[in-house]
C-alpha positions in Angstrom: -0.8 -33.3 11.0 -2.1 -30.1 12.5 -1.4 -28.2 9.3 -3.4 -30.7 7.3 -6.3 -30.5 9.7 -6.2 -26.7 9.6 -6.2 -26.8 5.7 -9.2 -29.1 5.7 -11.0 -26.7 8.1 -10.3 -23.8 5.9 -11.9 -25.7 3.0 -14.9 -26.5 5.1 -15.4 -23.0 6.4 -15.1 -21.6 2.8 -17.7 -24.0 1.5 -20.0 -23.0 4.2 -19.8 -19.3 3.6 -19.6 -19.3 -0.2 -23.3 -19.0 -0.9 -24.0 -15.9 -3.0 -26.8 -13.4 -2.5 -30.1 -13.8 -4.4 -29.8 -17.5 -4.8 -26.7 -17.8 -7.0 -25.1 -21.2 -6.4 -21.8 -19.7 -5.4 -20.5 -16.1 -5.0 -17.8 -14.9 -7.4 -14.7 -15.4 -5.3 -11.8 -13.0 -5.5 -8.7 -14.0 -3.5 -5.8 -11.7 -2.7 -2.5 -13.3 -1.6 0.6 -11.5 -0.3 3.4 -11.6 2.2 3.3 -7.8 2.7 0.6 -8.0 5.3 1.6 -7.5 9.0 0.5 -5.6 12.1 2.6 -2.6 11.0 2.1 -2.9 7.3 1.9 0.1 5.1 0.4 0.7 1.7 -0.4 -2.9 0.6 -2.4 -3.7 3.7 -4.3 -0.4 3.4 -5.0 -1.1 -0.2 -6.4 -4.6 0.6 -8.5 -3.4 3.5 -9.9 -0.5 1.3 -10.7 -3.1 -1.4 -12.6 -5.2 1.2 -14.6 -2.2 2.4 -15.4 -1.0 -1.2 -16.5 -4.5 -2.3 -18.8 -4.8 0.7 -20.4 -1.5 0.0 -20.5 -1.6 -3.8 -20.2 -5.2 -5.0 -21.7 -7.6 -2.3 -21.9 -10.2 -5.1 -18.1 -10.7 -4.9 -16.8 -12.7 -2.0 -13.3 -11.6 -1.0 -10.6 -13.5 0.8 -7.1 -12.3 1.9 -4.4 -15.0 2.4 -1.3 -13.8 4.3 1.4 -15.1 6.6 0.6 -15.5 10.3 1.6 -17.2 13.5 -0.5 -20.3 12.5 -2.6 -21.7 9.7 -6.2 -20.8 10.3 -9.3 -19.1 8.9 -10.7 -16.1 10.8 -14.4 -15.6 11.5 -14.3 -12.9 8.7 -13.1 -15.5 6.3 -9.5 -14.4 5.8 -6.7 -17.0 6.0 -3.3 -17.0 7.6 -0.7 -19.6 6.8 2.0 -20.3 9.4 5.3 -18.6 8.7 8.4 -17.5 10.7 8.9 -13.9 11.6 11.6 -12.1 9.8 14.4 -10.8 12.2 14.1 -7.0 12.4 11.2 -7.3 9.9 8.7 -5.1 11.7 6.3 -8.0 12.2 6.6 -9.3 8.6 6.8 -13.1 8.1 8.6 -15.1 5.4 6.5 -17.9 3.8 8.5 -21.0 3.1 6.3 -23.8 1.8 5.2 -23.3 -1.8 3.2 -26.5 -1.6 1.3 -25.5 1.5 0.4 -22.1 0.0 -0.7 -23.6 -3.3 -2.8 -26.2 -1.5 -4.6 -23.6 0.6 -5.3 -21.4 -2.4 -6.7 -24.3 -4.4 -9.0 -25.4 -1.6 -10.4 -21.9 -1.4 -11.4 -22.3 -5.1 -11.2 -18.7 -6.2 -12.5 -17.4 -9.6 -9.7 -14.8 -9.8 -6.4 -14.6 -7.8 -4.5 -11.4 -7.3 -0.9 -11.8 -6.1 0.8 -8.8 -4.4 4.3 -10.2 -4.6 6.6 -12.5 -6.5 7.8 -14.5 -3.6 6.3 -17.8 -2.2 2.7 -16.4 -2.1 2.9 -15.1 -5.7 4.5 -18.3 -7.0 1.9 -20.4 -5.2 -0.9 -18.2 -6.8 0.5 -19.0 -10.2 0.8 -22.7 -9.4 -2.8 -22.9 -8.0 -4.2 -20.8 -10.8 -2.7 -23.2 -13.4 -4.1 -26.2 -11.6 -7.6 -24.7 -11.2 -7.6 -23.1 -14.7 -8.2 -19.7 -13.1 -6.7 -16.3 -14.1 -4.0 -14.8 -11.8 -3.3 -11.1 -11.7 0.1 -9.8 -10.5 0.0 -6.4 -8.8 3.5 -4.9 -8.7 3.7 -3.1 -5.3 7.5 -3.2 -5.0 10.6 -2.7 -7.1 12.4 -5.9 -6.1 15.6 -5.0 -8.0 16.0 -1.6 -6.4 15.3 -3.1 -2.9 17.8 -5.9 -3.5 20.5 -3.4 -4.5 19.8 -1.2 -1.5 19.8 -3.9 1.1 22.3 -6.4 -0.3 24.5 -4.4 -2.6 24.7 -3.6 -6.3 25.6 -7.2 -7.1 22.1 -8.3 -6.2 20.3 -6.0 -8.7 20.6 -8.0 -11.9 19.6 -11.4 -10.5 16.7 -9.9 -8.6 15.5 -8.0 -11.6 15.7 -11.1 -13.8 13.7 -13.2 -11.3 11.2 -10.3 -10.8 10.6 -10.0 -14.6 10.4 -13.7 -15.3 7.7 -14.2 -12.6 5.6 -11.2 -13.7 5.8 -12.4 -17.3 3.8 -15.5 -16.2 0.7 -13.7 -14.9 -2.4 -13.4 -17.0 -2.4 -9.6 -16.4 0.1 -7.3 -14.7 -1.0 -4.2 -12.8 1.3 -1.3 -11.7 0.1 1.6 -9.4 2.1 4.2 -11.3 3.8 5.0 -14.7 7.1 4.8 -12.8 6.5 1.1 -11.9 5.1 0.3 -15.3 8.3 1.7 -16.8 10.5 -0.3 -14.5 8.7 -3.5 -15.5 8.9 -2.6 -19.2 12.6 -2.0 -18.9 12.9 -5.5 -17.4 11.0 -7.0 -20.3 7.4 -7.2 -19.0 5.0 -5.8 -21.6 1.4 -4.7 -21.6 1.4 -3.5 -18.0 -1.9 -2.0 -16.9 -1.4 1.3 -14.9 -4.0 1.5 -12.1 -3.4 4.2 -9.5 -4.4 3.6 -6.0 -6.8 5.8 -4.1 -7.6 7.3 -0.7 -10.5 7.4 1.7 -11.7 10.9 1.3 -13.8 10.9 4.4 -11.3 9.4 6.7 -8.5 11.8 5.6 -10.0 15.2 5.6 -8.9 18.8 6.5 -11.8 19.0 9.0 -9.9 16.7 11.3 -7.1 19.2 11.8 -6.4 20.3 15.4 -3.1 22.1 15.2 -3.2 23.7 18.6 -4.1 20.4 20.2 -1.2 18.5 18.5 1.3 21.3 19.3 0.3 21.2 23.0 0.7 17.4 23.0 4.2 17.7 21.4 5.2 20.7 23.5 5.8 22.9 20.5 5.7 26.7 20.3 2.9 28.1 18.1 5.3 29.4 15.5 6.9 26.0 14.9 6.8 24.8 11.3 5.9 21.2 11.6 6.8 18.6 9.0 5.4 15.1 9.3 6.3 11.7 7.8 4.3 8.6 8.6 5.5 5.2 7.6 7.8 2.2 8.3 11.4 2.7 9.5 12.7 1.1 6.3 16.0 2.0 4.8 14.4 2.9 1.4 12.4 5.6 3.1 15.6 7.8 3.4 14.8 8.9 7.0 18.3 10.2 7.6 18.1 12.7 4.8 14.9 14.1 6.2 16.5 14.5 9.6 19.5 16.2 8.2 17.3 18.5 6.1 15.5 19.9 9.2 18.8 20.1 11.1 20.2 22.3 8.3 17.2 24.6 8.6 17.1 24.7 12.4 14.4 26.6 14.2 11.5 26.9 13.8 11.4 23.7 11.8 10.6 20.3 13.4 10.1 16.9 11.9 7.5 14.5 13.4 8.2 10.8 12.5 5.2 8.6 13.1 6.3 5.0 13.1 9.5 5.7 11.2 11.5 7.2 14.1 11.9 4.1 16.1 15.6 3.6 15.1 16.3 7.1 13.9 19.3 9.0 15.1 18.4 11.3 18.0 18.0 14.9 17.1 16.7 18.1 18.8 14.8 18.8 15.6 13.0 15.5 15.5 10.0 14.1 17.4 9.3 10.4 17.2 6.0 8.8 17.8 5.2 5.1 17.8 3.4 3.4 14.9 -0.2 4.6 14.9 -2.6 1.7 14.5 -5.7 4.0 14.7 -6.2 5.4 11.2 -8.4 8.1 12.6 -5.7 9.3 15.0 -3.1 9.2 12.2 -5.5 11.2 10.0 -5.7 13.9 12.7 -2.0 14.1 13.0 -1.4 14.4 9.3 -4.2 17.1 8.9 -2.7 19.1 11.8 0.8 19.3 10.5 2.0 22.1 8.2 3.4 19.8 5.5 4.2 16.2 4.7 7.8 15.3 3.9 8.7 12.3 1.7 12.2 11.4 0.5 12.0 8.1 -1.4 12.5 8.7 -5.2 12.0 5.0 -5.9 8.6 4.8 -4.2 6.3 2.6 -6.3 3.3 4.8 -5.6 3.0 6.7 -2.3 -0.3 6.0 -0.6 0.8 8.1 2.4 1.2 11.1 0.0 -2.4 10.7 -1.1 -3.6 10.6 2.5 -1.7 13.8 3.1 -3.3 15.5 0.1 -6.8 14.3 1.1 -6.1 15.8 4.6 -5.2 19.2 2.9 -1.6 18.9 3.9 0.9 20.1 1.3 3.6 17.5 0.3 7.3 18.0 -0.2 8.8 15.1 -2.2 11.0 14.0 -5.1 10.5 14.6 -8.7 11.1 10.9 -9.5 9.2 7.8 -8.8 5.5 7.4 -7.9 5.5 10.4 -5.6 6.7 12.6 -8.4 3.5 11.6 -10.3 1.2 12.6 -7.5 2.6 16.0 -6.6 3.5 19.3 -8.3 3.8 22.9 -7.3 0.0 23.2 -7.1 -0.2 20.8 -4.2 3.2 21.0 -2.6 6.9 21.3 -3.6 9.0 18.9 -5.7 12.7 18.7 -4.6 15.5 18.6 -7.1 16.9 15.5 -5.4 16.5 13.5 -2.2 19.7 14.6 -0.5 19.4 16.8 2.6 20.4 20.0 0.8 17.7 19.6 -1.9 15.1 18.6 0.7 15.9 21.7 2.8 15.7 23.9 -0.2 12.3 22.6 -1.2 11.0 22.9 2.4 12.0 26.6 2.5 10.4 27.2 -0.9 7.1 25.7 0.2 7.0 27.8 3.4 7.7 30.9 1.4 4.3 30.4 -0.4 0.7 30.8 0.8 0.2 27.4 2.5 -3.5 28.0 2.8 -3.9 28.1 -1.0 -1.7 25.0 -1.5 -3.7 23.2 1.2 -7.0 23.9 -0.7 -5.4 22.7 -3.9 -4.2 19.5 -2.3 -7.6 18.6 -1.1 -9.2 19.4 -4.4 -6.6 17.2 -6.2 -7.5 14.2 -4.0 -11.2 14.7 -4.5 -11.0 15.2 -8.3 -8.5 12.4 -9.1 -7.9 10.0 -6.2 -11.1 8.5 -4.8 -11.1 4.7 -4.4 -14.1 4.3 -6.8 -12.0 4.6 -9.9 -9.4 2.2 -8.6 -11.8 -0.6 -7.7 -14.1 -0.1 -10.6 -11.1 -0.5 -12.9 -9.9 -3.6 -11.1 -13.3 -5.3 -11.1 -13.6 -4.7 -14.8 -10.2 -6.3 -15.2 -11.3 -9.4 -13.1 -14.5 -9.7 -15.2 -12.6 -9.5 -18.4 -10.3 -12.3 -17.3 -12.8 -14.6 -15.7 -16.0 -13.9 -17.5 -18.5 -11.3 -16.6 -19.2 -10.9 -12.9 -23.0 -10.8 -12.4 -24.2 -7.5 -10.9 -26.4 -7.8 -7.8 -29.5 -6.7 -9.7 -28.8 -9.4 -12.4 -28.6 -12.0 -9.7 -32.0 -11.0 -8.3 -33.6 -11.3 -11.8 -32.1 -14.7 -12.4 -33.2 -16.2 -9.0 
């Protein structure tokens, strides 16, 4: 009964806030739905919040709602919606949606013009169901490689069925978007054609070299001035390959240290490693990343690598794999690509980077972020896609003329 009342309230609140600027009967309504949205979420949450900020600044004619799992079903004062779901054990705050019917009902009541699904689990399936009932287009944004994750966490036996379900679901969307050529290729191998590659971006003001305070960070961590500090910021997930990073700095010994922000919670203790808690304050995280000597990444199956872009924007050189989304973002101009993601290859790449002029690499990293990775191109491309699927989205000026 409570869930039905909550769903009715969500409908009423949305109807009350859906008036468009300049007198249009109803704002164009974009709805993002995903289960990958939690207090300690990584790239997907940052992408959605960046989209919200960009739309507010550049496209106020588009109303934006995020629907994600939460402790209870409700609509926030900002308009976003949570649907009650149980917490995943050891899931770092993530929740597992269970009721396809409930999710589909909430999405339909919100009456979006376009739906973007960030996964192919219950939220993604509900988006497809609701889109079909409403006659509205649904975009599938492929943020994860479900087959690779299934094999990593469950065993090789799980790869084929996960890949099949992943591909069958993505084939149902009206458009499929991937953040990298790597992910587009993985989808194509699974039989999903016509994938649109739309790289993500970075907040160039929030992540900036001017935030660097190396002496202050070193004092805080109790490090000697000649320490060579590597940093990794992210979740403590198995696919992040944290153990290989730890072993790499252990192989190198002094003066190298590895700072794990968020990812060190369950890491093996090591004299070469410093672990800090997950940093909720993006400004504080940006200062840490800008103050380190280099950013280390060891996942060769990363779909994109938003943390890598943040490091580049902060002027911090990146050491990472040649494969995957990270390999598309870095080269020897902005960091060092490792031959593999084992400890020996990572250690070799670390030494190679520090043998170079880090100041020049840092300048190139910032330039690369400025020239190629601002959020404008990401969200301009996506709004063009939404308009092509749902009919043209009126520009704010056009709304004023028609009022």
